[in-house]
C-alpha positions as CSV (number, residue, x, y, z in Angstrom):
1,X,17.6,24.4,-0.4
2,X,16.3,23.6,3.1
3,X,18.2,24.1,6.4
4,X,16.6,25.5,9.6
5,X,13.2,25.6,8.1
6,X,10.3,24.6,10.3
7,X,8.6,21.6,8.7
8,X,5.5,19.6,9.8
9,X,5.2,16.0,8.6
10,X,2.0,14.1,9.3
11,X,2.0,10.4,9.4
12,X,5.6,10.6,10.5
13,X,5.7,7.5,12.7
14,X,6.3,5.1,9.7
15,X,6.6,4.6,6.0
16,X,6.8,7.6,3.7
17,X,6.2,10.1,6.5
18,X,9.0,8.5,8.5
19,X,11.5,8.6,5.6
20,X,10.4,12.2,4.7
21,X,11.0,13.4,8.3
22,X,14.5,11.9,8.3
23,X,15.2,13.5,4.9
24,X,14.2,17.0,6.1
25,X,16.3,16.4,9.2
26,X,19.3,15.6,7.0
27,X,18.9,19.2,5.6
28,X,19.1,20.6,9.1
29,X,15.4,21.5,9.3
30,X,13.4,21.6,12.5
31,X,10.7,18.9,12.1
32,X,7.4,18.6,13.9
33,X,6.3,15.0,13.7
34,X,2.5,14.3,13.8
35,X,1.0,10.8,14.2
36,X,-1.0,8.7,16.7
37,X,1.6,6.1,17.6
38,X,4.0,7.4,20.2
39,X,6.5,4.5,19.9
40,X,7.0,5.3,16.2
41,X,6.9,9.0,16.8
42,X,9.7,8.9,19.4
43,X,11.8,6.7,17.1
44,X,11.2,9.0,14.2
45,X,12.3,12.0,16.4
46,X,15.6,10.1,17.1
47,X,16.0,9.5,13.4
48,X,15.6,13.2,12.7
49,X,18.2,14.2,15.4
50,X,20.6,11.5,14.1
51,X,20.3,13.0,10.6
52,X,21.2,16.4,11.9
53,X,17.8,18.1,12.4
54,X,15.8,19.2,15.4
55,X,12.7,17.1,16.2
56,X,9.4,17.6,18.1
57,X,7.1,14.6,18.4
58,X,3.4,15.6,18.8
59,X,0.9,12.7,19.1
60,X,-2.0,13.7,16.9
61,X,-5.1,12.1,15.2
62,X,-5.3,13.9,11.9
63,X,-9.1,13.1,11.7
64,X,-9.6,15.4,14.7
65,X,-9.3,19.1,13.6
66,X,-8.9,20.4,17.1
67,X,-5.9,18.1,17.7
68,X,-4.3,19.2,14.4
69,X,-4.7,22.9,15.3
70,X,-3.3,22.3,18.8
71,X,-0.4,20.4,17.3
72,X,0.4,23.3,14.9
73,X,0.2,25.8,17.7
74,X,2.7,23.7,19.8
75,X,5.0,23.3,16.8
76,X,5.2,27.1,16.3
77,X,5.6,27.8,20.1
78,X,8.6,25.4,20.3
79,X,10.2,25.5,16.8
80,X,9.0,28.8,15.3
81,X,6.8,29.8,12.4
82,X,5.9,26.8,10.1
83,X,7.5,27.1,6.6
84,X,6.5,23.7,5.1
85,X,3.6,21.4,5.9
86,X,3.7,17.9,4.4
87,X,0.5,15.8,4.5
88,X,1.2,12.1,4.5
89,X,-1.0,10.4,7.1
90,X,-3.5,7.8,5.9
91,X,-5.3,4.6,6.8
92,X,-7.3,2.2,4.7
93,X,-9.0,-1.1,4.3
94,X,-7.9,-3.9,1.9
95,X,-11.2,-5.4,0.8
96,X,-13.8,-5.6,-1.8
97,X,-16.2,-2.7,-1.3
98,X,-19.2,-5.0,-0.5
99,X,-17.3,-6.3,2.5
100,X,-16.3,-2.9,4.0
101,X,-18.5,-1.6,6.8
102,X,-19.8,2.0,6.5
103,X,-17.9,2.9,9.7
104,X,-14.7,1.6,8.2
105,X,-15.1,3.5,5.0
106,X,-16.0,6.7,6.9
107,X,-12.9,6.3,9.1
108,X,-10.6,5.8,6.1
109,X,-12.1,9.0,4.5
110,X,-11.7,11.0,7.7
111,X,-8.0,10.1,8.0
112,X,-6.9,9.9,4.4
113,X,-8.9,12.8,3.0
114,X,-10.2,15.0,5.8
115,X,-6.8,14.6,7.6
116,X,-5.3,16.4,4.6
117,X,-8.0,19.0,4.6
118,X,-7.5,19.6,8.4
119,X,-3.7,19.9,8.0
120,X,-4.1,22.3,5.0
121,X,-6.6,24.5,6.7
122,X,-4.4,24.8,9.8
123,X,-1.4,25.5,7.7
124,X,-3.1,28.2,5.6
125,X,-4.5,29.9,8.7
126,X,-0.9,30.4,9.8
127,X,0.8,30.9,6.4
128,X,-1.5,33.3,4.6
129,X,-1.2,36.2,7.1
130,X,2.6,35.9,6.7
131,X,2.4,35.5,2.9
132,X,4.9,32.7,3.2
133,X,4.8,28.9,3.2
134,X,4.5,25.7,1.2
135,X,2.0,22.8,1.5
136,X,2.9,19.5,0.0
137,X,0.2,16.8,-0.5
138,X,1.2,13.2,-0.8
139,X,-0.8,11.8,-3.7
140,X,-0.8,8.5,-5.4
141,X,-1.2,7.0,-8.9
142,X,-4.5,5.8,-7.3
143,X,-5.6,9.5,-7.0
144,X,-6.3,9.3,-10.7
145,X,-6.8,5.6,-11.4
146,X,-8.9,3.4,-9.1
147,X,-8.0,-0.3,-8.6
148,X,-9.8,-3.2,-7.0
149,X,-9.6,-3.9,-3.3
150,X,-8.8,-0.3,-2.4
151,X,-12.1,1.6,-3.0
152,X,-11.8,3.5,0.3
153,X,-8.2,4.6,-0.3
154,X,-8.8,5.4,-4.0
155,X,-11.9,7.4,-3.2
156,X,-10.0,9.4,-0.6
157,X,-7.0,10.1,-2.8
158,X,-9.3,11.1,-5.7
159,X,-10.8,13.6,-3.3
160,X,-7.4,14.9,-2.3
161,X,-6.6,15.5,-6.0
162,X,-9.8,17.5,-6.5
163,X,-9.2,19.4,-3.3
164,X,-5.6,20.2,-4.4
165,X,-6.7,21.5,-7.8
166,X,-9.4,23.7,-6.3
167,X,-7.1,25.1,-3.6
168,X,-4.3,25.8,-6.1
169,X,-6.6,27.9,-8.3
170,X,-7.7,29.9,-5.3
171,X,-4.2,30.6,-4.2
172,X,-3.3,31.7,-7.7
173,X,-6.3,34.0,-7.7
174,X,-5.1,35.5,-4.4
175,X,-1.6,36.2,-5.8
176,X,-0.2,34.9,-2.5
177,X,3.3,33.6,-2.0
178,X,1.9,30.5,-0.2
179,X,2.3,27.5,-2.6
180,X,0.8,24.1,-2.8
181,X,1.8,21.1,-4.9
182,X,1.1,17.3,-4.9
183,X,3.4,14.4,-5.4
184,X,1.8,11.2,-6.9
185,X,3.6,8.1,-5.6
186,X,4.0,4.6,-7.0
187,X,3.8,1.4,-5.0
188,X,6.1,1.9,-2.0
189,X,7.7,-0.6,0.4
190,X,6.1,0.6,3.7
191,X,4.8,-1.1,6.8
192,X,1.2,-0.4,5.8
193,X,0.9,-3.9,4.4
194,X,1.5,-5.2,7.9
195,X,-0.9,-2.9,9.7
196,X,-3.7,-1.8,7.3
197,X,-7.1,-3.3,8.1
198,X,-7.3,-6.3,5.7
199,X,-10.0,-8.8,4.8
200,X,-8.0,-10.5,2.1
201,X,-7.2,-14.2,2.3
202,X,-3.5,-13.7,1.8
203,X,-0.9,-11.1,3.0
204,X,-1.3,-7.8,1.2
205,X,1.5,-6.4,-1.0
206,X,2.2,-3.4,-3.1
207,X,1.6,-3.8,-6.8
208,X,5.1,-4.2,-8.5
209,X,7.2,-2.4,-9.4
210,X,7.9,-1.4,-5.8
211,X,10.0,1.6,-4.7
212,X,11.8,2.2,-1.4
213,X,10.3,5.0,0.9
214,X,13.4,7.0,0.5
215,X,12.5,7.6,-3.2
216,X,9.2,9.0,-2.1
217,X,10.9,11.1,0.6
218,X,13.3,12.6,-1.8
219,X,10.4,13.6,-4.0
220,X,8.6,15.3,-1.2
221,X,11.7,17.2,-0.2
222,X,12.2,18.3,-3.8
223,X,8.6,19.4,-4.1
224,X,8.9,21.4,-0.9
225,X,11.9,23.1,-2.4
226,X,10.3,23.6,-5.8
227,X,6.5,24.1,-5.1
228,X,5.6,26.0,-8.3
229,X,4.9,22.9,-10.3
230,X,1.3,21.8,-10.2
231,X,2.2,18.2,-9.5
232,X,4.9,15.6,-9.6
233,X,4.8,12.0,-10.8
234,X,7.2,9.5,-9.2
235,X,8.2,6.2,-10.8
236,X,7.8,4.9,-14.3
237,X,4.9,2.8,-13.2
238,X,3.0,6.0,-12.2
239,X,3.6,7.6,-15.5
240,X,2.6,4.5,-17.4
241,X,-0.6,4.0,-15.4
242,X,-1.8,7.6,-15.6
243,X,-1.0,7.9,-19.4
244,X,-2.8,4.6,-20.1
245,X,-5.8,5.7,-18.1
246,X,-6.0,8.8,-20.3
247,X,-5.9,6.8,-23.5
248,X,-7.5,3.4,-22.8
249,X,-9.4,3.6,-19.4
250,X,-11.9,0.9,-20.4
251,X,-9.2,-1.6,-21.4
252,X,-7.4,-0.8,-18.1
253,X,-10.6,-1.6,-16.2
254,X,-10.7,-5.0,-17.7
255,X,-7.0,-5.6,-17.2
256,X,-7.2,-4.6,-13.5
257,X,-10.3,-6.8,-13.0
258,X,-8.2,-9.7,-14.3
259,X,-4.9,-9.0,-12.5
260,X,-5.6,-6.6,-9.7
261,X,-6.7,-9.2,-7.1
262,X,-3.7,-11.5,-7.3
263,X,-1.1,-8.7,-7.8
264,X,-2.0,-7.2,-4.4
265,X,-1.5,-10.4,-2.4
266,X,1.5,-12.6,-1.7
267,X,1.2,-16.4,-1.7
268,X,1.3,-16.4,2.1
269,X,-2.0,-16.5,4.2
270,X,-2.8,-13.3,6.0
271,X,-2.0,-13.5,9.7
272,X,-5.4,-13.2,11.4
273,X,-3.8,-11.6,14.4
274,X,-1.9,-8.8,12.6
275,X,-2.5,-5.3,14.0
276,X,-4.8,-2.9,12.2
277,X,-4.3,0.8,12.6
278,X,-7.6,2.0,11.3
279,X,-9.0,2.7,14.8
280,X,-5.8,2.6,16.9
281,X,-2.1,3.0,16.1
282,X,-0.5,-0.3,15.3
283,X,2.5,0.4,17.5
284,X,0.3,1.2,20.5
285,X,-0.7,-2.5,20.9
286,X,2.8,-4.0,21.3
287,X,5.1,-1.0,21.5
288,X,6.8,-2.1,18.3
289,X,8.5,0.5,16.0
290,X,7.6,-0.4,12.4
291,X,10.1,2.1,10.9
292,X,10.0,3.3,7.3
293,X,10.4,0.0,5.4
294,X,8.0,-2.9,4.9
295,X,8.7,-6.5,4.1
296,X,9.7,-6.1,0.5
297,X,13.3,-4.7,0.6
298,X,14.5,-7.5,-1.7
299,X,12.1,-6.4,-4.4
300,X,12.1,-2.6,-4.0
301,X,13.9,-0.1,-6.2
302,X,16.2,2.4,-4.4
303,X,15.8,5.1,-7.0
304,X,13.4,6.4,-9.7
305,X,15.0,7.5,-13.0
306,X,11.7,9.2,-13.9
307,X,12.0,11.3,-10.7
308,X,15.6,12.2,-11.6
309,X,14.5,13.2,-15.0
310,X,11.7,15.4,-13.6
311,X,14.3,17.1,-11.3
312,X,16.6,17.8,-14.1
313,X,14.2,18.5,-16.9
314,X,15.6,21.9,-17.7
315,X,19.1,20.4,-18.2
316,X,17.7,17.5,-20.2
317,X,15.7,19.8,-22.4
318,X,18.7,22.0,-23.0
319,X,20.8,18.9,-23.8
320,X,18.1,17.6,-26.1
321,X,17.8,21.0,-27.8
322,X,21.6,21.1,-28.3
323,X,21.6,17.6,-29.8
324,X,18.8,18.5,-32.2
325,X,20.7,21.7,-33.1
326,X,23.9,19.8,-33.8
327,X,22.0,17.2,-35.8
328,X,20.3,20.0,-37.8
329,X,23.6,21.7,-38.4
330,X,25.1,18.4,-39.6
331,X,22.2,17.9,-42.0
332,X,22.6,21.4,-43.3
333,X,26.3,21.0,-43.9
334,X,25.6,17.7,-45.7
335,X,23.1,19.5,-48.1
336,X,25.6,22.3,-48.8
337,X,28.4,20.0,-50.0
């Protein structure tokens, strides 16, 4: 799959978006990179070119619909008609809800939810007349299970989930060849824990187990190549969390109330001078390229066996069926003796 498609990746300057842009580039795709921070964008463009793709960096605030539409128009003018649009961009606040200012909550929602809405609207305006294209939403286990200290992010991701479900039914009703899918991610080792607005006493961290951003990137590329599935779950922790939330949500509430504060913080005090990208890009302040990885390389898993299983579910089902058939044949032979 892939190769010489035109792909738009939002939030491409760092983290999952950065890793995804590089992964699409490795397939030979032409990648338009959207984000606010120009230092990270330019570095991401070099990553894509080094991987074998063509890159176009377009500074864009996803909360501004006019900027998003202009970015798409430029991408098509330079690279050609857009085949795949991947929404990744987000921002957030690590804090108890009572300490979040209304403007901070609003800004998080504008970027993390409405940014996806803006990207999807622009993509559909271009794709539907051509009856061709795929939109991939980057979801999260937190799109279906809220946790403490992330009310703004959880609320936005829950909204993305509802938006995705509604849109998918509308596209199915139309009978269009434009597809949409969503990929729910586990905790990922990205730079967000160095730049997200935080009011916590200690340095923020992803809730273990932690996965490398390349795991998330491979999932997004696979979803773009196989968009007929309603959604994908990445990581055993995502599967366990979402299944537990279906069966024992009240018990999970109490468990997270007891463990969710400490598990999202290291034992190191938060740097009061760390950048915050809620209002301005973090790399705009010091010109630092944060890259795809965060501070937790020594604790992050480079692969997800659950994702591999999802990608090979037909082969696994066939193998399981064959094994059951052989077992049944052996049982039958035993009875006939």
